[in-house]
Residue frames as qw, qx, qy, qz and C-alpha x, y, z in Angstrom:
[[0.004, -0.030, 0.950, -0.311, -9.35, 1.40, -5.38],
 [0.390, -0.409, -0.689, -0.454, -12.63, -0.21, -5.17],
 [0.515, -0.606, -0.592, 0.131, -15.09, 0.55, -2.27],
 [0.182, 0.101, -0.281, 0.937, -14.05, 3.95, -1.49],
 [0.028, -0.520, -0.785, 0.336, -16.96, 5.02, 0.69],
 [0.069, 0.755, 0.469, 0.452, -19.67, 7.43, 0.02],
 [0.084, 0.637, -0.190, 0.742, -19.73, 10.87, 1.56],
 [0.706, -0.610, 0.017, -0.360, -21.42, 9.78, 4.86],
 [0.938, -0.253, -0.070, 0.227, -18.81, 7.20, 5.51],
 [0.594, 0.415, -0.113, 0.680, -16.00, 9.45, 4.36],
 [0.180, -0.735, 0.109, -0.645, -17.08, 12.11, 6.86],
 [0.852, -0.490, -0.062, -0.173, -17.49, 9.60, 9.60],
 [0.908, -0.018, -0.110, 0.404, -14.07, 8.17, 9.23],
 [0.429, 0.464, -0.159, 0.758, -12.16, 11.44, 8.91],
 [0.404, -0.718, 0.068, -0.562, -14.08, 12.80, 11.88],
 [0.911, -0.409, -0.053, 0.016, -13.06, 9.89, 13.95],
 [0.762, 0.229, -0.106, 0.596, -9.59, 10.34, 12.81],
 [0.051, 0.678, -0.098, 0.727, -9.60, 14.03, 13.83],
 [0.685, -0.654, -0.024, -0.321, -11.10, 13.20, 17.22],
 [0.926, -0.314, 0.056, 0.204, -8.35, 10.71, 18.07],
 [0.652, 0.532, -0.108, 0.529, -5.54, 12.64, 16.40],
 [0.526, -0.629, -0.278, 0.500, -5.18, 14.96, 19.47],
 [0.371, 0.430, 0.185, 0.802, -5.12, 18.27, 17.48],
 [0.260, -0.861, -0.332, -0.284, -6.75, 20.33, 20.08],
 [0.374, 0.232, -0.341, 0.830, -5.10, 23.12, 21.96],
 [0.297, -0.786, -0.536, 0.079, -6.64, 25.03, 24.89],
 [0.266, 0.237, -0.107, 0.928, -6.53, 28.75, 25.58],
 [0.266, -0.701, -0.646, 0.140, -8.56, 31.01, 27.82],
 [0.013, -0.685, 0.012, -0.728, -9.37, 34.52, 29.01],
 [0.633, -0.410, -0.561, 0.342, -8.42, 35.09, 32.69],
 [0.356, -0.552, -0.277, 0.701, -8.70, 37.87, 35.19],
 [0.343, 0.885, 0.249, -0.194, -10.37, 40.14, 32.51],
 [0.022, -0.749, 0.493, 0.441, -7.04, 40.14, 30.60],
 [0.814, 0.482, -0.271, -0.179, -6.12, 38.51, 27.45],
 [0.507, -0.528, 0.681, -0.015, -4.05, 35.42, 28.44],
 [0.778, 0.357, -0.427, -0.292, -2.82, 32.97, 25.85],
 [0.542, -0.382, 0.740, -0.113, -2.11, 29.32, 27.07],
 [0.772, 0.373, -0.387, -0.340, -1.25, 26.65, 24.58],
 [0.772, -0.333, 0.541, 0.015, -0.43, 23.05, 25.31],
 [0.037, -0.455, 0.763, 0.458, 1.95, 21.18, 23.11],
 [0.736, 0.200, -0.332, -0.555, 0.41, 19.26, 20.33],
 [0.788, -0.223, 0.525, -0.230, -0.62, 15.84, 21.50],
 [0.244, -0.242, 0.878, 0.333, 0.87, 12.64, 19.84],
 [0.445, 0.153, -0.520, -0.713, -1.03, 11.28, 16.83],
 [0.853, -0.095, -0.213, -0.467, -3.41, 8.33, 16.50],
 [0.599, 0.211, -0.734, 0.242, -0.71, 5.88, 17.63],
 [0.058, 0.182, -0.658, 0.729, -1.06, 7.04, 21.17],
 [0.582, -0.070, 0.124, -0.801, -4.66, 7.35, 21.11],
 [0.801, 0.069, -0.537, -0.256, -4.88, 3.74, 19.97],
 [0.417, 0.102, -0.770, 0.473, -2.86, 2.71, 23.09],
 [0.077, -0.023, 0.498, -0.864, -5.26, 4.56, 25.27],
 [0.632, 0.187, 0.188, -0.728, -8.68, 3.51, 23.87],
 [0.458, 0.034, 0.886, 0.070, -10.25, 0.31, 22.67],
 [0.562, 0.604, 0.325, -0.462, -12.60, 1.93, 20.22],
 [0.423, 0.699, -0.446, -0.366, -10.17, 1.89, 17.26],
 [0.002, -0.377, 0.926, 0.009, -8.99, -1.60, 18.12],
 [0.655, 0.137, 0.559, -0.490, -12.49, -3.10, 18.31],
 [0.304, 0.197, -0.799, -0.480, -13.07, -6.17, 15.91],
 [0.676, -0.077, 0.337, -0.651, -16.59, -7.36, 16.68],
 [0.944, 0.174, -0.007, -0.279, -16.54, -10.31, 14.40],
 [0.618, -0.536, 0.550, 0.167, -12.87, -11.26, 14.91],
 [0.834, 0.485, 0.206, 0.163, -12.05, -11.47, 11.19],
 [0.609, -0.140, 0.153, 0.766, -8.81, -9.39, 11.63],
 [0.135, 0.514, 0.284, 0.798, -10.61, -6.24, 10.21],
 [0.069, -0.208, -0.502, 0.836, -11.23, -3.43, 12.69],
 [0.217, 0.685, 0.665, -0.204, -14.77, -2.16, 12.89],
 [0.121, 0.801, -0.062, -0.583, -13.69, 1.25, 11.57],
 [0.065, -0.367, 0.723, 0.582, -12.04, -0.56, 8.59],
 [0.256, 0.446, 0.856, 0.049, -15.32, -2.54, 7.95],
 [0.216, 0.790, 0.288, -0.496, -16.89, 0.95, 7.42],
 [0.057, 0.628, -0.472, -0.616, -14.40, 1.68, 4.67],
 [0.007, 0.132, -0.892, -0.433, -14.98, -1.60, 2.91],
 [0.592, -0.055, -0.083, -0.800, -18.60, -1.62, 3.54],
 [0.504, -0.031, -0.863, -0.002, -18.53, -5.15, 5.05],
 [0.663, -0.607, -0.247, -0.363, -20.59, -6.31, 7.95],
 [0.050, 0.581, -0.658, 0.477, -18.67, -5.77, 11.24],
 [0.674, -0.266, 0.517, -0.455, -20.77, -8.53, 12.99],
 [0.937, 0.288, 0.167, -0.104, -20.09, -11.04, 10.35],
 [0.482, -0.546, 0.544, 0.417, -16.57, -12.36, 9.60],
 [0.294, 0.086, 0.767, 0.563, -17.47, -13.60, 6.11],
 [0.338, 0.391, 0.136, -0.845, -19.87, -10.81, 4.72],
 [0.570, 0.320, -0.475, -0.589, -20.40, -12.64, 1.33],
 [0.824, -0.142, 0.451, -0.313, -20.59, -16.15, 2.99],
 [0.796, 0.490, -0.324, -0.145, -18.19, -17.75, 0.54],
 [0.945, -0.225, -0.140, 0.194, -15.98, -19.36, 3.14],
 [0.590, 0.182, -0.169, 0.768, -13.18, -16.80, 3.27],
 [0.277, -0.738, -0.378, 0.485, -13.20, -14.01, 5.88],
 [0.254, 0.951, 0.176, 0.000, -13.34, -10.39, 4.93],
 [0.211, -0.838, 0.426, 0.268, -9.76, -9.43, 5.92],
 [0.584, -0.161, 0.692, 0.392, -8.25, -12.45, 3.91],
 [0.547, 0.660, 0.477, 0.196, -10.37, -11.66, 0.77],
 [0.025, 0.989, -0.083, -0.120, -9.09, -7.98, 1.02],
 [0.429, -0.646, 0.561, 0.290, -5.47, -9.17, 1.31],
 [0.558, 0.087, 0.751, 0.341, -5.95, -11.57, -1.73],
 [0.125, 0.244, -0.295, -0.915, -7.46, -8.59, -3.72],
 [0.116, -0.332, -0.883, -0.311, -10.86, -10.18, -3.74],
 [0.338, -0.418, -0.112, -0.836, -14.24, -8.46, -3.36],
 [0.016, -0.018, -0.849, 0.528, -15.50, -9.17, 0.28],
 [0.475, 0.273, 0.312, -0.776, -18.97, -8.32, -0.88],
 [0.744, 0.362, -0.315, -0.465, -19.21, -10.73, -3.69],
 [0.900, -0.203, 0.379, -0.072, -19.14, -14.57, -3.24],
 [0.067, -0.559, 0.744, 0.360, -16.17, -16.40, -4.65],
 [0.715, -0.301, 0.203, 0.597, -14.42, -18.00, -6.35],
 [0.407, 0.490, 0.341, 0.691, -14.86, -15.50, -9.41],
 [0.176, -0.934, -0.311, 0.023, -14.63, -12.40, -7.17],
 [0.599, -0.122, 0.074, 0.788, -11.25, -10.82, -8.14],
 [0.066, 0.867, 0.173, -0.463, -11.39, -7.05, -8.23],
 [0.651, 0.382, 0.390, 0.528, -10.71, -6.00, -11.75],
 [0.295, -0.113, 0.054, 0.947, -9.14, -2.73, -12.85],
 [0.167, -0.416, -0.440, -0.778, -12.50, -1.74, -14.48],
 [0.501, -0.650, -0.571, -0.023, -14.38, -2.47, -11.41],
 [0.515, -0.318, -0.198, 0.771, -11.76, -0.32, -9.54],
 [0.164, 0.084, 0.248, 0.951, -12.36, 2.54, -11.80],
 [0.321, -0.524, -0.565, -0.551, -16.06, 2.50, -11.68],
 [0.593, -0.564, -0.505, 0.273, -16.11, 2.17, -7.89],
 [0.454, -0.271, -0.142, 0.837, -13.63, 5.06, -7.58],
 [0.014, -0.293, -0.376, -0.879, -15.59, 7.39, -9.97],
 [0.438, -0.596, -0.578, -0.345, -18.66, 6.72, -8.19],
 [0.617, -0.477, -0.399, 0.482, -17.04, 7.39, -4.77],
 [0.262, -0.055, 0.050, 0.962, -15.71, 10.75, -5.99],
 [0.219, -0.435, -0.479, -0.731, -19.11, 11.64, -7.29],
 [0.580, -0.585, -0.568, -0.015, -20.72, 10.57, -3.95],
 [0.531, -0.554, -0.226, 0.600, -18.21, 12.56, -1.85],
 [0.326, 0.464, 0.251, 0.784, -18.15, 15.58, -4.15],
 [0.262, -0.810, -0.501, 0.160, -18.87, 18.07, -1.37],
 [0.337, 0.750, -0.027, 0.569, -16.28, 20.64, -2.38],
 [0.526, -0.831, 0.138, -0.121, -14.82, 20.50, 1.21],
 [0.136, 0.689, -0.696, 0.146, -11.32, 19.93, 2.53],
 [0.619, -0.237, 0.694, -0.281, -12.47, 16.99, 4.41],
 [0.893, 0.347, 0.247, -0.147, -13.74, 15.23, 1.23],
 [0.532, 0.749, -0.392, 0.048, -10.49, 16.03, -0.73],
 [0.064, -0.591, 0.766, -0.246, -8.14, 14.92, 2.01],
 [0.765, -0.070, 0.537, -0.348, -10.48, 11.89, 2.87],
 [0.877, 0.470, -0.048, -0.088, -10.27, 10.41, -0.79],
 [0.346, 0.715, -0.576, 0.191, -6.37, 10.77, -0.75],
 [0.322, -0.462, 0.729, -0.390, -6.03, 9.12, 2.68],
 [0.840, 0.006, 0.427, -0.334, -8.36, 6.31, 1.98],
 [0.806, 0.547, -0.227, 0.005, -6.71, 5.43, -1.32],
 [0.223, 0.601, -0.707, 0.298, -3.32, 5.32, 0.45],
 [0.516, -0.317, 0.685, -0.404, -4.68, 3.26, 3.32],
 [0.893, 0.211, 0.281, -0.281, -6.42, 0.70, 1.07],
 [0.626, 0.624, -0.464, 0.066, -3.30, 0.40, -1.16],
 [0.020, -0.542, 0.760, -0.358, -1.14, -0.25, 1.92],
 [0.710, -0.130, 0.506, -0.473, -3.79, -2.72, 3.29],
 [0.921, 0.347, 0.012, -0.177, -3.77, -4.73, 0.20],
 [0.430, 0.687, -0.551, 0.200, 0.06, -4.73, 0.08],
 [0.108, 0.446, -0.756, 0.467, 0.60, -5.75, 3.55],
 [0.554, -0.377, -0.737, -0.090, -2.62, -7.35, 4.84],
 [0.540, -0.719, -0.397, 0.185, -2.67, -6.67, 8.54],
 [0.167, 0.808, -0.150, 0.544, -1.35, -3.01, 9.36],
 [0.590, -0.242, -0.519, 0.569, 0.89, -2.72, 12.36],
 [0.238, -0.852, -0.312, 0.347, 0.58, 0.21, 14.80],
 [0.320, -0.477, 0.292, 0.765, 3.61, 1.80, 13.25],
 [0.224, 0.286, 0.666, 0.651, 2.00, 1.54, 9.81],
 [0.096, -0.815, -0.562, -0.100, -1.09, 3.34, 11.18],
 [0.379, -0.730, -0.064, 0.566, 0.98, 5.83, 12.92],
 [0.296, -0.219, 0.452, 0.812, 3.04, 6.77, 9.79],
 [0.131, 0.481, 0.702, 0.508, -0.13, 6.78, 7.58],
 [0.183, -0.878, -0.437, 0.073, -1.97, 9.26, 9.95],
 [0.390, -0.659, 0.074, 0.639, 1.07, 11.28, 10.60],
 [0.277, 0.039, 0.541, 0.793, 1.56, 11.65, 6.68],
 [0.022, -0.697, -0.654, -0.294, -2.06, 12.65, 6.40],
 [0.311, -0.857, -0.283, 0.298, -1.72, 15.25, 9.02],
 [0.397, -0.426, 0.286, 0.761, 1.59, 16.67, 7.65],
 [0.275, 0.254, 0.658, 0.653, -0.13, 17.03, 4.26],
 [0.016, -0.826, -0.564, -0.020, -2.97, 19.11, 5.41],
 [0.312, 0.461, 0.045, 0.830, -2.24, 22.73, 4.44],
 [0.166, -0.389, -0.492, 0.761, -2.54, 25.31, 7.34],
 [0.154, 0.838, 0.512, 0.108, -5.45, 27.71, 6.97],
 [0.399, -0.049, 0.063, 0.913, -4.02, 31.05, 5.67],
 [0.062, 0.871, 0.484, -0.064, -5.78, 34.45, 5.81],
 [0.419, 0.385, 0.044, 0.821, -4.80, 37.84, 4.46],
 [0.145, -0.447, -0.442, 0.764, -4.90, 40.81, 6.94],
 [0.143, 0.783, 0.572, 0.197, -7.94, 42.94, 6.25],
 [0.139, -0.975, -0.154, 0.078, -6.68, 46.13, 7.81],
 [0.659, 0.360, -0.020, 0.661, -3.90, 48.36, 6.89],
 [0.311, -0.185, -0.239, 0.901, -2.11, 51.64, 8.32],
 [0.185, -0.260, -0.322, -0.891, -4.89, 53.67, 6.32],
 [0.543, -0.519, -0.587, -0.303, -7.47, 52.19, 8.68],
 [0.568, -0.483, -0.459, 0.484, -5.84, 53.58, 11.79],
 [0.016, 0.928, 0.130, 0.349, -6.42, 57.12, 12.99],
 [0.711, -0.112, -0.291, 0.631, -3.05, 58.41, 14.36],
 [0.140, -0.976, -0.103, -0.130, -2.19, 61.35, 16.40],
 [0.306, 0.705, -0.497, 0.403, 1.12, 62.94, 17.57],
 [0.736, -0.209, -0.530, 0.366, 3.17, 61.29, 20.37],
 [0.099, -0.612, 0.279, -0.733, 2.70, 63.28, 23.41],
 [0.008, 0.087, -0.839, 0.536, 2.46, 62.36, 27.03],
 [0.494, 0.164, 0.382, -0.764, -1.17, 63.25, 27.10],
 [0.709, 0.288, -0.387, -0.515, -2.08, 61.42, 23.77],
 [0.450, 0.186, -0.869, 0.089, -0.35, 58.27, 25.12],
 [0.116, 0.012, 0.754, -0.646, -2.04, 58.46, 28.47],
 [0.645, 0.238, 0.062, -0.724, -5.56, 58.96, 26.75],
 [0.653, 0.259, -0.635, -0.322, -4.94, 55.95, 24.57],
 [0.272, 0.125, -0.897, 0.324, -3.77, 53.78, 27.46],
 [0.372, 0.071, 0.522, -0.764, -6.87, 54.82, 29.41],
 [0.702, 0.265, -0.205, -0.629, -9.04, 53.82, 26.41],
 [0.569, 0.293, -0.766, -0.067, -7.15, 50.39, 26.11],
 [0.014, 0.101, -0.839, 0.535, -7.42, 49.69, 29.77],
 [0.545, 0.140, 0.341, -0.753, -11.19, 50.43, 29.74],
 [0.746, 0.278, -0.397, -0.458, -11.70, 48.22, 26.62],
 [0.679, 0.248, -0.690, 0.024, -9.62, 45.23, 27.80],
 [0.287, 0.049, -0.783, 0.549, -9.40, 45.41, 31.57],
 [0.252, 0.049, 0.443, -0.859, -12.30, 47.44, 33.03],
 [0.683, 0.156, -0.094, -0.708, -15.01, 46.36, 30.69],
 [0.628, -0.046, 0.776, -0.036, -16.12, 42.68, 30.47],
 [0.181, 0.318, -0.666, -0.650, -15.65, 41.43, 27.06],
 [0.761, 0.150, 0.299, -0.556, -18.17, 38.66, 27.64],
 [0.536, 0.423, -0.673, -0.283, -16.18, 36.22, 25.53],
 [0.952, -0.217, 0.088, -0.196, -16.67, 32.56, 26.07],
 [0.418, -0.514, 0.709, 0.243, -13.79, 30.07, 26.09],
 [0.707, 0.488, -0.247, -0.448, -13.90, 29.28, 22.31],
 [0.307, 0.384, -0.869, -0.049, -11.42, 26.31, 22.70],
 [0.277, 0.038, 0.881, -0.381, -13.64, 24.64, 25.25],
 [0.632, 0.424, 0.176, -0.625, -16.76, 25.41, 23.15],
 [0.539, 0.522, -0.548, -0.370, -15.07, 23.87, 20.15],
 [0.064, 0.243, -0.959, 0.134, -14.04, 20.80, 22.07],
 [0.452, 0.234, 0.663, -0.549, -17.66, 20.44, 23.25],
 [0.625, 0.526, -0.112, -0.566, -18.99, 20.99, 19.71],
 [0.423, 0.391, -0.798, -0.176, -16.57, 18.09, 18.20],
 [0.121, -0.057, 0.921, -0.365, -17.59, 15.82, 21.16],
 [0.505, 0.377, 0.443, -0.637, -21.36, 16.49, 20.61],
 [0.581, 0.515, -0.383, -0.500, -21.06, 15.97, 16.93],
 [0.222, 0.299, -0.928, 0.003, -19.22, 12.66, 17.38],
 [0.133, 0.074, 0.884, -0.443, -21.79, 11.50, 19.89],
 [0.121, -0.457, -0.726, -0.499, -24.81, 12.50, 17.83],
 [0.211, -0.587, -0.545, 0.560, -25.81, 15.08, 20.52],
 [0.173, 0.927, 0.308, 0.123, -27.42, 18.42, 19.90],
 [0.612, -0.183, 0.004, 0.769, -24.50, 20.94, 19.10],
 [0.158, 0.761, 0.368, 0.510, -26.51, 23.95, 18.08],
 [0.413, -0.905, -0.071, 0.072, -25.89, 25.72, 21.35],
 [0.676, -0.320, 0.277, 0.603, -22.09, 25.30, 20.72],
 [0.417, 0.456, 0.435, 0.655, -22.55, 26.89, 17.34],
 [0.127, -0.910, -0.282, -0.277, -24.44, 29.80, 18.90],
 [0.594, -0.714, 0.030, 0.369, -21.76, 30.29, 21.51],
 [0.608, -0.097, 0.346, 0.708, -19.07, 30.53, 18.78],
 [0.154, 0.693, 0.471, 0.524, -21.36, 32.97, 16.86],
 [0.361, -0.911, -0.195, 0.034, -21.69, 35.06, 19.88],
 [0.633, -0.488, 0.207, 0.565, -17.88, 35.22, 20.11],
 [0.459, 0.327, 0.458, 0.688, -17.69, 36.30, 16.53],
 [0.040, -0.861, -0.380, -0.336, -20.00, 39.07, 17.24],
 [0.502, -0.837, -0.022, 0.214, -18.04, 40.25, 20.26],
 [0.657, -0.113, 0.347, 0.660, -14.86, 40.16, 18.17],
 [0.263, 0.609, 0.458, 0.592, -16.60, 42.48, 15.67],
 [0.242, -0.949, -0.176, -0.101, -17.48, 44.94, 18.30],
 [0.649, -0.544, 0.182, 0.499, -13.95, 44.89, 19.66],
 [0.568, 0.110, 0.388, 0.717, -12.55, 45.55, 16.31],
 [0.114, 0.787, 0.400, 0.456, -14.93, 48.33, 15.59],
 [0.453, -0.879, -0.080, 0.129, -14.07, 50.00, 18.83],
 [0.664, -0.357, 0.301, 0.584, -10.26, 49.65, 18.07],
 [0.453, 0.362, 0.423, 0.696, -10.56, 51.09, 14.61],
 [0.127, -0.885, -0.342, -0.289, -12.55, 54.11, 16.03],
 [0.617, -0.685, -0.065, 0.382, -9.73, 55.12, 18.42],
 [0.317, 0.903, -0.257, 0.138, -7.02, 57.78, 17.98],
 [0.943, -0.191, 0.000, 0.272, -3.63, 56.12, 18.23],
 [0.144, -0.861, 0.383, 0.303, -0.23, 57.80, 18.98],
 [0.595, 0.672, -0.403, -0.177, 2.05, 57.21, 16.11],
 [0.072, 0.515, -0.840, 0.154, 4.63, 55.20, 18.08],
 [0.470, -0.010, 0.815, -0.339, 1.91, 52.64, 19.09],
 [0.637, 0.419, -0.151, -0.630, 0.13, 52.52, 15.59],
 [0.453, 0.336, -0.808, -0.172, 1.99, 49.32, 14.43],
 [0.019, -0.004, 0.931, -0.365, 1.14, 47.43, 17.58],
 [0.469, 0.324, 0.389, -0.724, -2.38, 48.62, 17.35],
 [0.633, 0.391, -0.372, -0.555, -2.76, 47.44, 13.85],
 [0.314, 0.236, -0.918, 0.056, -1.10, 44.12, 14.63],
 [0.219, 0.094, 0.795, -0.558, -3.66, 43.60, 17.39],
 [0.595, 0.380, 0.113, -0.699, -6.61, 44.52, 15.18],
 [0.614, 0.352, -0.603, -0.369, -5.54, 42.08, 12.44],
 [0.145, 0.152, -0.957, 0.200, -4.81, 39.43, 14.99],
 [0.383, 0.249, 0.651, -0.606, -8.38, 39.71, 16.59],
 [0.623, 0.423, -0.136, -0.644, -9.94, 39.92, 13.10],
 [0.538, 0.310, -0.757, -0.202, -8.22, 36.78, 11.86],
 [0.108, -0.025, 0.886, -0.450, -9.15, 35.12, 15.24],
 [0.560, 0.345, 0.275, -0.701, -12.76, 35.98, 14.27],
 [0.653, 0.419, -0.454, -0.437, -12.26, 34.37, 10.84],
 [0.204, 0.247, -0.936, 0.145, -10.69, 31.24, 12.54],
 [0.362, 0.115, 0.729, -0.570, -13.86, 30.88, 14.74],
 [0.662, 0.395, -0.029, -0.637, -16.05, 31.09, 11.70],
 [0.566, 0.342, -0.725, -0.193, -14.16, 28.16, 10.16],
 [0.056, -0.124, 0.899, -0.416, -14.56, 26.31, 13.59],
 [0.601, 0.185, 0.432, -0.647, -18.33, 26.50, 13.26],
 [0.670, 0.389, -0.458, -0.436, -18.01, 24.33, 10.07],
 [0.230, -0.368, 0.883, -0.176, -17.15, 21.30, 12.16],
 [0.685, 0.208, 0.603, -0.351, -20.41, 19.39, 11.42],
 [0.748, 0.631, 0.140, -0.149, -19.86, 19.67, 7.53],
 [0.654, 0.636, -0.309, 0.267, -16.17, 20.12, 7.04],
 [0.762, -0.624, 0.009, 0.172, -14.10, 18.89, 10.21],
 [0.754, 0.024, 0.059, 0.654, -10.69, 19.23, 8.58],
 [0.153, 0.643, 0.107, 0.743, -11.44, 22.95, 7.80],
 [0.511, -0.801, -0.091, -0.297, -12.76, 23.42, 11.22],
 [0.833, -0.417, 0.003, 0.363, -9.56, 21.94, 12.80],
 [0.513, 0.330, 0.096, 0.786, -7.39, 24.15, 10.48],
 [0.160, -0.779, -0.140, -0.590, -9.36, 27.07, 11.93],
 [0.744, -0.658, -0.102, 0.053, -8.69, 25.81, 15.48],
 [0.761, -0.130, 0.049, 0.633, -5.00, 25.92, 14.76],
 [0.231, 0.561, 0.119, 0.786, -5.27, 29.40, 13.13],
 [0.472, -0.795, -0.254, -0.285, -7.17, 30.56, 16.29],
 [0.772, -0.525, -0.017, 0.358, -4.18, 29.86, 18.49],
 [0.617, 0.147, 0.173, 0.753, -1.79, 31.54, 16.12],
 [0.007, 0.653, 0.239, 0.718, -3.81, 34.78, 15.60],
 [0.538, -0.799, -0.215, -0.157, -4.83, 35.11, 19.22],
 [0.723, -0.428, -0.015, 0.543, -1.23, 34.88, 20.41],
 [0.401, 0.365, 0.209, 0.814, -0.34, 37.47, 17.59],
 [0.217, -0.785, -0.269, -0.514, -2.81, 39.72, 19.12],
 [0.712, -0.673, -0.156, 0.123, -1.65, 39.03, 22.64],
 [0.678, -0.133, 0.040, 0.722, 2.02, 39.76, 21.71],
 [0.160, 0.613, 0.256, 0.730, 0.95, 42.95, 20.17],
 [0.467, -0.815, -0.170, -0.298, -0.61, 44.04, 23.52],
 [0.795, -0.455, -0.022, 0.401, 2.51, 42.96, 25.38],
 [0.560, 0.236, 0.167, 0.776, 4.53, 45.08, 22.98],
 [0.144, -0.801, -0.204, -0.544, 2.23, 48.16, 23.78],
 [0.673, -0.726, -0.126, 0.064, 3.04, 47.73, 27.46],
 [0.727, -0.091, 0.034, 0.679, 6.66, 48.05, 26.63],
 [0.184, 0.534, 0.188, 0.803, 5.92, 51.49, 25.17],
 [0.460, -0.771, -0.243, -0.366, 3.68, 52.36, 28.08],
 [0.804, -0.395, -0.217, 0.388, 6.47, 51.43, 30.50],
 [0.437, 0.254, 0.015, 0.863, 8.51, 54.46, 29.18],
 [0.220, -0.556, -0.154, -0.786, 5.60, 56.59, 30.36],
 [0.028, 0.089, -0.815, 0.572, 5.10, 54.80, 33.54],
 [0.659, 0.034, -0.008, -0.751, 1.75, 53.66, 32.57],
 [0.129, -0.154, 0.978, -0.058, 0.57, 50.16, 33.37],
 [0.703, 0.141, -0.080, -0.693, -2.13, 48.48, 31.42],
 [0.952, 0.112, -0.231, -0.169, -0.98, 45.08, 30.38],
 [0.029, 0.694, -0.661, 0.284, 1.79, 44.60, 32.78],
 [0.617, -0.239, 0.673, -0.331, 0.31, 41.43, 34.08],
 [0.835, 0.418, -0.187, -0.305, 0.07, 39.80, 30.70]]
């Protein structure tokens, strides 16, 4: 399709899409214990449209929303950008160029091809955002030309399809059983191990920030054009704290019956660290950042579950470390 936007507009549109898609979960650390709290995934763009006027705004009342004007590069304050007597929305519906005065302004196949190739070149950032944006925008513009005015249901289905097609961020566990130093299962070894875990997770302050809240603030600050560097610094601080935690856990002697849980927790925390690293990419690759945010919830819960399973073993020794999780 013609007029696929350059990389600046691609990023802007996909970022707005993600902000209103409600892809954000919330989790927190509480009472010096790891506690995982996840909200159900919010409804997609359709619900957001009912709750905000931003995506419904049509400044020039030409039937083309302001965010759609960004895609077509038309003037959102002028109903007829090329001043040929036909408003922008009608021209697009008629497969006419809203930037070129008629009557000879039909969009040709050759013009489509040239424009699309240029758009791909302009947006060639080698990011998930650029890749998904090109696909989404092509589907949107095709539907727009086929139907003219899109209904809320059309938008809902289009956005939902876009979200469903985004592949989840996957990582390979870095640590294996060979990285765990095991010892025989005795009452003393389990007790000593439990004391170390209690000191690490309960007694000592981990100093971790609430990464979900920081990420939420990061996305908001980027959207509003505010300074977001402190948010990045906070996430990088968390990355460092996770690295310290993993280093301490790999240096511990672990009773054999607890080694699988210990390894599971280590990989969960390490993958959480990787997820946070992806979250720091929000300003350059928001799609990858959001997939990192989703991975964060998965892997942190994985580590949490491993600690809960450890407590099941501790229970048989009448040792209580994670009993309040």
